SEFITI-986918 format. One record per residue (C-alpha): residue number from 0; residue in one letter; chain; x, y, z. Coordinates in nm, 2 decimals, padded with zeros to 4 digits. Layout:
% residues N
+-----+------+------+--------+--------+--------+
| pos | code | unit |     xx |     yy |     zz |
+-----+------+------+--------+--------+--------+
| NUM |    a |    A |      X |      Y |      Z |
...
+-----+------+------+--------+--------+--------+
% end
This chain:
% residues 365
+-----+------+------+--------+--------+--------+
| pos | code | unit |     xx |     yy |     zz |
+-----+------+------+--------+--------+--------+
|   0 |    m |    A |  13.85 |  08.40 |  06.55 |
|   1 |    s |    A |  13.72 |  08.25 |  06.89 |
|   2 |    n |    A |  13.37 |  08.40 |  06.76 |
|   3 |    l |    A |  13.39 |  08.19 |  06.44 |
|   4 |    k |    A |  13.19 |  07.87 |  06.37 |
|   5 |    c |    A |  13.44 |  07.57 |  06.32 |
|   6 |    t |    A |  13.35 |  07.25 |  06.11 |
|   7 |    p |    A |  13.42 |  06.92 |  06.25 |
|   8 |    l |    A |  13.79 |  06.95 |  06.12 |
|   9 |    r |    A |  13.93 |  07.23 |  06.23 |
|  10 |    d |    A |  14.19 |  07.06 |  06.50 |
|  11 |    f |    A |  14.33 |  06.86 |  06.18 |
|  12 |    h |    A |  14.33 |  07.19 |  05.98 |
|  13 |    i |    A |  14.57 |  07.30 |  06.26 |
|  14 |    a |    A |  14.75 |  07.01 |  06.30 |
|  15 |    h |    A |  14.86 |  06.95 |  05.95 |
|  16 |    g |    A |  14.98 |  07.29 |  05.90 |
|  17 |    g |    A |  14.65 |  07.50 |  05.82 |
|  18 |    r |    A |  14.67 |  07.90 |  05.79 |
|  19 |    m |    A |  14.34 |  07.97 |  05.94 |
|  20 |    v |    A |  14.10 |  08.27 |  05.83 |
|  21 |    d |    A |  13.76 |  08.42 |  05.79 |
|  22 |    f |    A |  13.57 |  08.28 |  05.53 |
|  23 |    a |    A |  13.18 |  08.37 |  05.54 |
|  24 |    g |    A |  13.20 |  08.38 |  05.93 |
|  25 |    w |    A |  13.38 |  08.00 |  05.88 |
|  26 |    e |    A |  13.75 |  07.95 |  06.05 |
|  27 |    m |    A |  13.85 |  07.81 |  05.73 |
|  28 |    p |    A |  14.19 |  07.69 |  05.60 |
|  29 |    v |    A |  14.30 |  07.90 |  05.37 |
|  30 |    q |    A |  14.60 |  07.66 |  05.26 |
|  31 |    y |    A |  14.86 |  07.46 |  05.40 |
|  32 |    r |    A |  15.18 |  07.43 |  05.22 |
|  33 |    s |    A |  15.12 |  07.69 |  04.90 |
|  34 |    i |    A |  14.82 |  07.77 |  04.73 |
|  35 |    l |    A |  15.05 |  07.74 |  04.43 |
|  36 |    e |    A |  15.16 |  07.40 |  04.49 |
|  37 |    e |    A |  14.85 |  07.25 |  04.61 |
|  38 |    h |    A |  14.64 |  07.43 |  04.28 |
|  39 |    k |    A |  14.89 |  07.21 |  04.08 |
|  40 |    a |    A |  14.88 |  06.90 |  04.29 |
|  41 |    v |    A |  14.49 |  06.89 |  04.22 |
|  42 |    r |    A |  14.55 |  06.94 |  03.82 |
|  43 |    r |    A |  14.87 |  06.67 |  03.81 |
|  44 |    n |    A |  14.73 |  06.42 |  04.06 |
|  45 |    a |    A |  14.47 |  06.48 |  04.37 |
|  46 |    g |    A |  14.35 |  06.74 |  04.67 |
|  47 |    l |    A |  14.16 |  06.73 |  04.99 |
|  48 |    f |    A |  13.97 |  06.97 |  05.05 |
|  49 |    d |    A |  13.69 |  07.03 |  05.38 |
|  50 |    v |    A |  13.38 |  07.15 |  05.24 |
|  51 |    s |    A |  13.21 |  07.08 |  05.61 |
|  52 |    h |    A |  13.08 |  07.46 |  05.60 |
|  53 |    m |    A |  12.85 |  07.38 |  05.33 |
|  54 |    g |    A |  12.49 |  07.36 |  05.43 |
|  55 |    e |    A |  12.28 |  07.07 |  05.37 |
|  56 |    v |    A |  11.88 |  07.09 |  05.39 |
|  57 |    d |    A |  11.61 |  06.77 |  05.33 |
|  58 |    i |    A |  11.30 |  06.83 |  05.14 |
|  59 |    r |    A |  11.09 |  06.59 |  05.19 |
|  60 |    g |    A |  10.66 |  06.51 |  05.09 |
|  61 |    p |    A |  10.45 |  06.43 |  04.83 |
|  62 |    d |    A |  10.46 |  06.83 |  04.70 |
|  63 |    a |    A |  10.86 |  06.80 |  04.71 |
|  64 |    g |    A |  10.98 |  06.79 |  04.35 |
|  65 |    r |    A |  10.68 |  07.04 |  04.20 |
|  66 |    f |    A |  10.81 |  07.28 |  04.51 |
|  67 |    l |    A |  11.15 |  07.27 |  04.40 |
|  68 |    n |    A |  11.05 |  07.31 |  04.03 |
|  69 |    h |    A |  10.88 |  07.60 |  04.17 |
|  70 |    l |    A |  11.17 |  07.77 |  04.33 |
|  71 |    v |    A |  11.48 |  07.73 |  04.11 |
|  72 |    t |    A |  11.53 |  07.82 |  03.76 |
|  73 |    n |    A |  11.66 |  07.47 |  03.61 |
|  74 |    d |    A |  11.43 |  07.15 |  03.54 |
|  75 |    v |    A |  11.38 |  06.94 |  03.81 |
|  76 |    s |    A |  11.14 |  06.75 |  03.67 |
|  77 |    r |    A |  11.44 |  06.57 |  03.46 |
|  78 |    l |    A |  11.57 |  06.43 |  03.78 |
|  79 |    f |    A |  11.57 |  06.05 |  03.86 |
|  80 |    p |    A |  11.71 |  05.88 |  04.22 |
|  81 |    g |    A |  12.08 |  05.92 |  04.22 |
|  82 |    r |    A |  12.11 |  06.23 |  03.96 |
|  83 |    v |    A |  12.23 |  06.56 |  04.09 |
|  84 |    l |    A |  12.08 |  06.90 |  03.92 |
|  85 |    y |    A |  12.30 |  07.21 |  03.97 |
|  86 |    s |    A |  12.07 |  07.54 |  03.94 |
|  87 |    p |    A |  12.00 |  07.89 |  04.02 |
|  88 |    m |    A |  11.79 |  08.02 |  04.31 |
|  89 |    c |    A |  11.61 |  08.34 |  04.22 |
|  90 |    y |    A |  11.45 |  08.67 |  04.34 |
|  91 |    p |    A |  11.12 |  08.73 |  04.12 |
|  92 |    t |    A |  11.36 |  09.04 |  04.00 |
|  93 |    g |    A |  11.58 |  08.71 |  03.88 |
|  94 |    g |    A |  11.85 |  08.82 |  04.09 |
|  95 |    v |    A |  12.03 |  08.54 |  04.26 |
|  96 |    v |    A |  11.96 |  08.41 |  04.64 |
|  97 |    d |    A |  12.16 |  08.16 |  04.57 |
|  98 |    d |    A |  12.32 |  07.87 |  04.31 |
|  99 |    l |    A |  12.29 |  07.50 |  04.49 |
| 100 |    l |    A |  12.29 |  07.12 |  04.40 |
| 101 |    i |    A |  11.96 |  06.91 |  04.46 |
| 102 |    y |    A |  12.01 |  06.52 |  04.48 |
| 103 |    m |    A |  11.73 |  06.28 |  04.38 |
| 104 |    r |    A |  11.69 |  06.02 |  04.65 |
| 105 |    g |    A |  11.32 |  05.97 |  04.56 |
| 106 |    a |    A |  10.97 |  06.07 |  04.45 |
| 107 |    e |    A |  10.93 |  06.29 |  04.75 |
| 108 |    d |    A |  11.33 |  06.29 |  04.88 |
| 109 |    f |    A |  11.55 |  06.56 |  04.76 |
| 110 |    f |    A |  11.88 |  06.65 |  04.96 |
| 111 |    l |    A |  12.03 |  07.00 |  04.88 |
| 112 |    c |    A |  12.40 |  07.14 |  04.94 |
| 113 |    i |    A |  12.37 |  07.52 |  04.93 |
| 114 |    n |    A |  12.65 |  07.77 |  05.01 |
| 115 |    a |    A |  12.73 |  07.84 |  05.37 |
| 116 |    g |    A |  12.76 |  08.18 |  05.39 |
| 117 |    n |    A |  12.38 |  08.19 |  05.30 |
| 118 |    i |    A |  12.26 |  07.88 |  05.55 |
| 119 |    d |    A |  12.06 |  08.14 |  05.70 |
| 120 |    k |    A |  11.93 |  08.36 |  05.44 |
| 121 |    d |    A |  11.87 |  08.01 |  05.21 |
| 122 |    l |    A |  11.61 |  07.83 |  05.49 |
| 123 |    a |    A |  11.42 |  08.16 |  05.55 |
| 124 |    w |    A |  11.33 |  08.22 |  05.18 |
| 125 |    m |    A |  11.30 |  07.86 |  05.09 |
| 126 |    r |    A |  11.03 |  07.78 |  05.42 |
| 127 |    e |    A |  10.87 |  08.14 |  05.27 |
| 128 |    q |    A |  10.81 |  07.98 |  04.94 |
| 129 |    a |    A |  10.66 |  07.67 |  05.07 |
| 130 |    a |    A |  10.36 |  07.79 |  05.17 |
| 131 |    g |    A |  10.08 |  07.60 |  05.00 |
| 132 |    f |    A |  10.30 |  07.34 |  04.94 |
| 133 |    n |    A |  10.26 |  06.99 |  05.12 |
| 134 |    v |    A |  10.66 |  06.93 |  05.22 |
| 135 |    t |    A |  10.86 |  06.96 |  05.50 |
| 136 |    i |    A |  11.22 |  07.16 |  05.50 |
| 137 |    t |    A |  11.46 |  07.05 |  05.75 |
| 138 |    d |    A |  11.81 |  07.20 |  05.81 |
| 139 |    r |    A |  12.07 |  06.91 |  05.84 |
| 140 |    s |    A |  12.37 |  07.12 |  05.77 |
| 141 |    p |    A |  12.50 |  07.07 |  06.18 |
| 142 |    d |    A |  12.48 |  06.70 |  06.08 |
| 143 |    y |    A |  12.76 |  06.68 |  05.78 |
| 144 |    g |    A |  13.06 |  06.70 |  05.77 |
| 145 |    q |    A |  13.19 |  06.73 |  05.34 |
| 146 |    l |    A |  13.53 |  06.62 |  05.21 |
| 147 |    a |    A |  13.60 |  06.65 |  04.85 |
| 148 |    v |    A |  13.85 |  06.46 |  04.68 |
| 149 |    q |    A |  13.93 |  06.61 |  04.34 |
| 150 |    g |    A |  14.22 |  06.56 |  04.09 |
| 151 |    p |    A |  14.28 |  06.31 |  03.79 |
| 152 |    k |    A |  14.39 |  06.01 |  04.05 |
| 153 |    a |    A |  14.06 |  06.12 |  04.28 |
| 154 |    a |    A |  13.88 |  05.79 |  04.16 |
| 155 |    t |    A |  14.17 |  05.60 |  04.22 |
| 156 |    i |    A |  14.22 |  05.71 |  04.60 |
| 157 |    v |    A |  13.85 |  05.65 |  04.70 |
| 158 |    q |    A |  13.81 |  05.28 |  04.53 |
| 159 |    a |    A |  14.08 |  05.16 |  04.72 |
| 160 |    l |    A |  13.82 |  05.29 |  05.05 |
| 161 |    t |    A |  13.49 |  05.16 |  04.93 |
| 162 |    s |    A |  13.37 |  04.87 |  04.74 |
| 163 |    v |    A |  13.13 |  05.09 |  04.58 |
| 164 |    r |    A |  13.19 |  05.06 |  04.21 |
| 165 |    l |    A |  13.29 |  05.41 |  04.12 |
| 166 |    d |    A |  13.30 |  05.39 |  03.79 |
| 167 |    l |    A |  12.94 |  05.30 |  03.74 |
| 168 |    v |    A |  12.90 |  05.66 |  03.89 |
| 169 |    k |    A |  12.84 |  05.92 |  03.60 |
| 170 |    y |    A |  12.93 |  06.30 |  03.61 |
| 171 |    y |    A |  12.66 |  06.46 |  03.85 |
| 172 |    h |    A |  12.56 |  06.15 |  03.99 |
| 173 |    f |    A |  12.54 |  06.02 |  04.34 |
| 174 |    t |    A |  12.56 |  05.67 |  04.52 |
| 175 |    e |    A |  12.56 |  05.57 |  04.86 |
| 176 |    g |    A |  12.75 |  05.34 |  05.04 |
| 177 |    t |    A |  13.05 |  05.34 |  05.30 |
| 178 |    v |    A |  13.43 |  05.48 |  05.24 |
| 179 |    a |    A |  13.68 |  05.38 |  05.49 |
| 180 |    g |    A |  13.44 |  05.23 |  05.67 |
| 181 |    l |    A |  13.20 |  05.56 |  05.75 |
| 182 |    p |    A |  12.85 |  05.56 |  05.58 |
| 183 |    c |    A |  12.88 |  05.83 |  05.30 |
| 184 |    l |    A |  12.63 |  06.00 |  05.02 |
| 185 |    i |    A |  12.92 |  05.96 |  04.76 |
| 186 |    s |    A |  12.86 |  06.25 |  04.46 |
| 187 |    r |    A |  13.05 |  06.24 |  04.14 |
| 188 |    t |    A |  13.10 |  06.63 |  04.19 |
| 189 |    g |    A |  13.29 |  06.89 |  04.24 |
| 190 |    y |    A |  13.41 |  07.29 |  04.24 |
| 191 |    t |    A |  13.76 |  07.23 |  04.05 |
| 192 |    g |    A |  13.70 |  07.11 |  03.68 |
| 193 |    e |    A |  13.88 |  06.80 |  03.76 |
| 194 |    d |    A |  13.65 |  06.44 |  03.79 |
| 195 |    g |    A |  13.60 |  06.44 |  04.18 |
| 196 |    f |    A |  13.39 |  06.33 |  04.51 |
| 197 |    e |    A |  13.21 |  06.51 |  04.73 |
| 198 |    l |    A |  13.16 |  06.29 |  05.03 |
| 199 |    y |    A |  12.88 |  06.40 |  05.24 |
| 200 |    h |    A |  12.93 |  06.18 |  05.56 |
| 201 |    a |    A |  12.80 |  06.22 |  05.96 |
| 202 |    a |    A |  13.02 |  06.49 |  06.13 |
| 203 |    e |    A |  13.17 |  06.32 |  06.39 |
| 204 |    g |    A |  13.34 |  06.07 |  06.09 |
| 205 |    a |    A |  13.54 |  06.35 |  05.95 |
| 206 |    p |    A |  13.87 |  06.34 |  06.14 |
| 207 |    r |    A |  13.91 |  06.00 |  06.09 |
| 208 |    l |    A |  13.76 |  05.98 |  05.73 |
| 209 |    a |    A |  13.98 |  06.27 |  05.66 |
| 210 |    e |    A |  14.32 |  06.09 |  05.81 |
| 211 |    t |    A |  14.25 |  05.76 |  05.60 |
| 212 |    l |    A |  14.19 |  05.96 |  05.28 |
| 213 |    l |    A |  14.52 |  06.14 |  05.30 |
| 214 |    a |    A |  14.67 |  05.81 |  05.41 |
| 215 |    a |    A |  14.53 |  05.67 |  05.09 |
| 216 |    g |    A |  14.63 |  05.91 |  04.93 |
| 217 |    a |    A |  14.95 |  05.99 |  04.96 |
| 218 |    p |    A |  15.14 |  05.75 |  04.73 |
| 219 |    h |    A |  14.93 |  05.91 |  04.46 |
| 220 |    g |    A |  15.04 |  06.23 |  04.52 |
| 221 |    l |    A |  14.74 |  06.42 |  04.72 |
| 222 |    e |    A |  14.76 |  06.72 |  04.91 |
| 223 |    l |    A |  14.57 |  06.91 |  05.16 |
| 224 |    a |    A |  14.42 |  07.21 |  05.00 |
| 225 |    g |    A |  14.27 |  07.48 |  05.12 |
| 226 |    l |    A |  14.03 |  07.84 |  05.00 |
| 227 |    g |    A |  14.29 |  07.98 |  04.81 |
| 228 |    a |    A |  14.33 |  07.68 |  04.59 |
| 229 |    r |    A |  13.97 |  07.63 |  04.56 |
| 230 |    d |    A |  13.96 |  07.98 |  04.46 |
| 231 |    s |    A |  14.22 |  07.97 |  04.19 |
| 232 |    l |    A |  14.10 |  07.62 |  04.07 |
| 233 |    r |    A |  13.71 |  07.72 |  03.98 |
| 234 |    l |    A |  13.82 |  08.04 |  03.81 |
| 235 |    e |    A |  14.02 |  07.84 |  03.60 |
| 236 |    a |    A |  13.73 |  07.61 |  03.53 |
| 237 |    g |    A |  13.49 |  07.95 |  03.50 |
| 238 |    y |    A |  13.25 |  07.84 |  03.78 |
| 239 |    p |    A |  13.06 |  08.13 |  03.96 |
| 240 |    l |    A |  13.07 |  08.21 |  04.26 |
| 241 |    y |    A |  12.84 |  08.38 |  04.49 |
| 242 |    g |    A |  12.91 |  08.74 |  04.55 |
| 243 |    h |    A |  13.11 |  08.71 |  04.24 |
| 244 |    e |    A |  12.94 |  08.64 |  03.92 |
| 245 |    i |    A |  12.58 |  08.57 |  04.05 |
| 246 |    t |    A |  12.48 |  08.80 |  04.36 |
| 247 |    a |    A |  12.12 |  08.97 |  04.43 |
| 248 |    e |    A |  12.17 |  09.18 |  04.12 |
| 249 |    v |    A |  12.33 |  08.96 |  03.88 |
| 250 |    s |    A |  12.08 |  08.71 |  03.74 |
| 251 |    p |    A |  12.19 |  08.41 |  03.58 |
| 252 |    l |    A |  12.17 |  08.53 |  03.22 |
| 253 |    a |    A |  12.38 |  08.78 |  03.29 |
| 254 |    a |    A |  12.62 |  08.53 |  03.42 |
| 255 |    g |    A |  12.59 |  08.37 |  03.12 |
| 256 |    l |    A |  12.47 |  08.07 |  03.30 |
| 257 |    n |    A |  12.18 |  08.05 |  03.03 |
| 258 |    w |    A |  12.18 |  07.65 |  03.03 |
| 259 |    t |    A |  12.03 |  07.68 |  03.39 |
| 260 |    v |    A |  11.73 |  07.86 |  03.31 |
| 261 |    k |    A |  11.48 |  07.67 |  03.14 |
| 262 |    l |    A |  11.17 |  07.89 |  03.09 |
| 263 |    d |    A |  11.00 |  07.67 |  02.90 |
| 264 |    k |    A |  10.99 |  07.39 |  03.16 |
| 265 |    g |    A |  10.63 |  07.35 |  03.22 |
| 266 |    a |    A |  10.61 |  07.50 |  03.56 |
| 267 |    d |    A |  10.62 |  07.87 |  03.67 |
| 268 |    f |    A |  10.90 |  07.91 |  03.87 |
| 269 |    i |    A |  11.02 |  08.23 |  04.05 |
| 270 |    g |    A |  11.16 |  08.45 |  03.80 |
| 271 |    r |    A |  11.10 |  08.38 |  03.55 |
| 272 |    a |    A |  10.89 |  08.65 |  03.41 |
| 273 |    a |    A |  11.17 |  08.91 |  03.52 |
| 274 |    l |    A |  11.43 |  08.65 |  03.33 |
| 275 |    a |    A |  11.21 |  08.62 |  03.03 |
| 276 |    a |    A |  11.17 |  08.96 |  02.95 |
| 277 |    e |    A |  11.60 |  09.01 |  03.01 |
| 278 |    k |    A |  11.65 |  08.72 |  02.77 |
| 279 |    s |    A |  11.43 |  08.92 |  02.52 |
| 280 |    a |    A |  11.58 |  09.20 |  02.52 |
| 281 |    g |    A |  11.93 |  09.10 |  02.62 |
| 282 |    p |    A |  12.15 |  09.14 |  02.95 |
| 283 |    a |    A |  12.23 |  09.51 |  03.06 |
| 284 |    k |    A |  12.54 |  09.40 |  03.19 |
| 285 |    k |    A |  12.73 |  09.09 |  03.15 |
| 286 |    i |    A |  12.99 |  08.89 |  03.31 |
| 287 |    v |    A |  13.33 |  08.81 |  03.08 |
| 288 |    f |    A |  13.62 |  08.64 |  03.18 |
| 289 |    f |    A |  13.98 |  08.75 |  03.09 |
| 290 |    k |    A |  14.34 |  08.68 |  03.10 |
| 291 |    t |    A |  14.60 |  08.95 |  03.07 |
| 292 |    g |    A |  14.91 |  08.81 |  02.97 |
| 293 |    d |    A |  15.10 |  08.96 |  03.24 |
| 294 |    r |    A |  15.14 |  08.83 |  03.63 |
| 295 |    r |    A |  15.03 |  09.09 |  03.81 |
| 296 |    i |    A |  14.67 |  09.01 |  03.96 |
| 297 |    v |    A |  14.39 |  09.24 |  03.87 |
| 298 |    r |    A |  14.22 |  09.24 |  04.23 |
| 299 |    g |    A |  13.78 |  09.21 |  04.27 |
| 300 |    g |    A |  13.66 |  09.62 |  04.25 |
| 301 |    s |    A |  13.91 |  09.75 |  04.00 |
| 302 |    p |    A |  13.74 |  09.94 |  03.80 |
| 303 |    v |    A |  13.78 |  09.81 |  03.40 |
| 304 |    l |    A |  13.76 |  10.09 |  03.13 |
| 305 |    g |    A |  13.65 |  10.09 |  02.80 |
| 306 |    s |    A |  13.69 |  10.35 |  02.52 |
| 307 |    a |    A |  13.48 |  10.60 |  02.63 |
| 308 |    g |    A |  13.57 |  10.58 |  03.01 |
| 309 |    e |    A |  13.48 |  10.30 |  03.29 |
| 310 |    v |    A |  13.26 |  10.03 |  03.17 |
| 311 |    g |    A |  13.26 |  09.82 |  03.44 |
| 312 |    l |    A |  13.42 |  09.64 |  03.79 |
| 313 |    v |    A |  13.65 |  09.32 |  03.80 |
| 314 |    v |    A |  13.44 |  09.07 |  04.06 |
| 315 |    s |    A |  13.73 |  08.82 |  04.08 |
| 316 |    g |    A |  14.09 |  08.79 |  04.02 |
| 317 |    t |    A |  14.36 |  08.54 |  04.04 |
| 318 |    l |    A |  14.71 |  08.43 |  03.95 |
| 319 |    s |    A |  14.66 |  08.12 |  03.71 |
| 320 |    p |    A |  14.89 |  07.85 |  03.82 |
| 321 |    i |    A |  14.89 |  07.69 |  03.51 |
| 322 |    l |    A |  14.89 |  07.99 |  03.28 |
| 323 |    n |    A |  15.11 |  08.14 |  03.48 |
| 324 |    e |    A |  14.91 |  08.42 |  03.42 |
| 325 |    a |    A |  14.66 |  08.67 |  03.60 |
| 326 |    i |    A |  14.29 |  08.58 |  03.51 |
| 327 |    g |    A |  13.96 |  08.65 |  03.63 |
| 328 |    s |    A |  13.59 |  08.81 |  03.55 |
| 329 |    a |    A |  13.45 |  09.11 |  03.53 |
| 330 |    l |    A |  13.07 |  09.25 |  03.52 |
| 331 |    v |    A |  13.08 |  09.51 |  03.21 |
| 332 |    t |    A |  12.83 |  09.67 |  02.98 |
| 333 |    a |    A |  12.70 |  09.46 |  02.71 |
| 334 |    a |    A |  12.83 |  09.70 |  02.45 |
| 335 |    a |    A |  13.15 |  09.68 |  02.63 |
| 336 |    a |    A |  13.19 |  09.32 |  02.61 |
| 337 |    t |    A |  13.27 |  09.35 |  02.22 |
| 338 |    q |    A |  13.54 |  09.63 |  02.27 |
| 339 |    p |    A |  13.89 |  09.64 |  02.41 |
| 340 |    l |    A |  13.91 |  09.63 |  02.74 |
| 341 |    t |    A |  14.18 |  09.78 |  03.01 |
| 342 |    v |    A |  14.22 |  09.77 |  03.34 |
| 343 |    d |    A |  14.47 |  09.99 |  03.54 |
| 344 |    i |    A |  14.74 |  09.85 |  03.77 |
| 345 |    r |    A |  14.92 |  10.08 |  03.97 |
| 346 |    g |    A |  14.92 |  10.34 |  03.69 |
| 347 |    t |    A |  15.01 |  10.07 |  03.44 |
| 348 |    r |    A |  14.75 |  10.04 |  03.16 |
| 349 |    i |    A |  14.65 |  09.64 |  03.09 |
| 350 |    g |    A |  14.47 |  09.49 |  02.85 |
| 351 |    l |    A |  14.23 |  09.24 |  02.90 |
| 352 |    q |    A |  14.18 |  08.94 |  02.67 |
| 353 |    l |    A |  13.83 |  08.81 |  02.71 |
| 354 |    v |    A |  13.85 |  08.43 |  02.68 |
| 355 |    k |    A |  13.56 |  08.17 |  02.73 |
| 356 |    p |    A |  13.63 |  07.95 |  02.96 |
| 357 |    p |    A |  13.78 |  07.72 |  03.08 |
| 358 |    f |    A |  14.13 |  07.84 |  03.07 |
| 359 |    v |    A |  14.29 |  07.55 |  03.11 |
| 360 |    p |    A |  14.19 |  07.20 |  02.96 |
| 361 |    l |    A |  13.95 |  07.00 |  03.20 |
| 362 |    k |    A |  13.94 |  06.60 |  03.15 |
| 363 |    k |    A |  13.58 |  06.51 |  03.09 |
| 364 |    v |    A |  13.44 |  06.30 |  03.32 |
+-----+------+------+--------+--------+--------+
% end
């Protein structure tokens, strides 16, 4: 894996028994001890994730807010300093370039977190769309490490290492302060469905911060967690993953992310006409989430069958450690989404029970 990119925590992962894999061109830990136990630790106590592979971008200038409101489907004008916004960023066709987080530091100062596998593509797209706007776009990805502490005990663990009043930081808000003596952007966000914090910090400080968090969390049941648990946790929560539930061919409306598409936000945005037409006609295909009552995992790419034959494909599938059964998502025709659906697993037809996520109760922050 010598040709893969590494986060500042590669040696940390290996020292702690991480099993390293290729993920979107990055050498990342898929698990340490057990995906099942790491998943349960996050739901019951807390987990520590390395998400330093994610991309970070500064958007600054007099037109920064107006540019972002043109770039993404959600309403950037509703932000204020300290607030975070989730939004897809679409092509004119309505398909998704990427989904991202937008942090507002000030009227002319925004900070974006983008998906690791899309960094180069996203930057090229943003710079192309910035023509005519007085903004500067700066790739800050090499400068940052990012650690996520997720779970019911996350706030207790992080609070022990900072003087920042974390109880004053609401969900999808952020502040800045030191954690274990390291300056951080402290964001109450995450990808697990649990309470928690994502800590953006100088890349060179990542190993020390990770060790300090791990030590502080040990009495509270904190465990290191890898990509395997990250995926099963996000799927239990019903969160989309780029390349699966959202793609260049699958719009936010087809993915069930209608709440992120603000057609009437008072600003034209890329993809608006296509999304307005799709909303009016109704998506031809849609993402559905399912469970099976069976432990056999339904793999991505498996055909989904309706009464008249194949009606779509599974796009994500895993075993829910909490439900102890297979769960997943599929892209199917809109008509089929209201009909009985099955998949074939090694010659056995298994019914899909459609579920509105989350699959498990999640604590509201």
